[in-house]
C-alpha angles and dihedrals in degrees: 000000000000090000092051092052091049091049092053092048093048090051091051092050094045096047102035095151097049112098091192094054092045094051094045092049092047091053088049092051092049094048091048095047108055105163098289111137096219093047095049088050089057089050091053093049089051090058097252096145093051091047093050093048090047090053091051091052094046096047102035094146097046107096093193093057092045092051092049093045094051091047092049093048089050091056094043094051099040121103128030101313103120091171089062092050090049091050090049092051091049090050090059100259095147092054095044094048092049091053090050091051092049094046097046102033093146094056110096090191094055092044095048094045091045092050090050091050092050089050092057094040090057096045109118090354120169126227093266090053092050089052091050092049091050093049090048090060098251094141094051092044090054091049091054093045093050091051095046095046101033093149095050106098092194093057092046097048096043092046092052090047092050091049088050089055093047100045100053124096137064099263099048104096093124093062091048089052091047090052094049092049091048091057095249094146094061091040092056090047089054090049092052091051095044094047100035092151098048112104091191094054093047097045094052095036091057092046092047092047091051091054093042093054098038108119090343111113094183093056092043089054090050090049093049092049089052091058100266101172096046093047094048090049091048090052091052090052097044095046101033092136095056110086095195094052092044090053093048094044092049091048090051093045091051089052092051093048090048091052091051091053095047 
């Protein structure tokens, strides 16, 4: 398969301005990749990440290319291959995906594929990577996507999960501040209300909110004003049979109660 990856990348480089060639090559890359660690490593060595990012930059206004690029990046960064995710970040994937999200805000396909890509790009990410994502505008792009596609459970769940990945850590105060200023607290609250029955939304929303409000008084105040205690208790009741959600909701509720006593 190494030769096939290289052929697709060569075609993308040789015919940068051709939308048809770019889309066909992107489909080929995605079909070849799957989520197999060894296969995605071959894709990375062939220059696939750089080619995909270049296509996104060249065809910013072409929704078809952006959809295919986001989908291809999602496939290439899924799974356990951290080396592939690192290569994608270094190629400028955060920046390119954010531009796609800003340019095609009305496209549910672009937003959902982009949110999925950001989820994988932030999996296991180190502090330097979190800083890069924040500076690229990932937090603000997620806020806009969640507002624009409030009924799309995929966008909501993947966005909450990505925020959870980005907000953790001891040296990540800047991203927490960015999120608070972007209105993320209220947006997550709206998502929890709108998707009350979604276990995925509630698990990652609770985890993200915990990280957002950890050692951040401003975000905790925003969360309390939004009805923190009542919402955490409602989540516990609605998802009592889900151990992961119960654990996250209790952890969040304990944090809220502690803040009220301090």
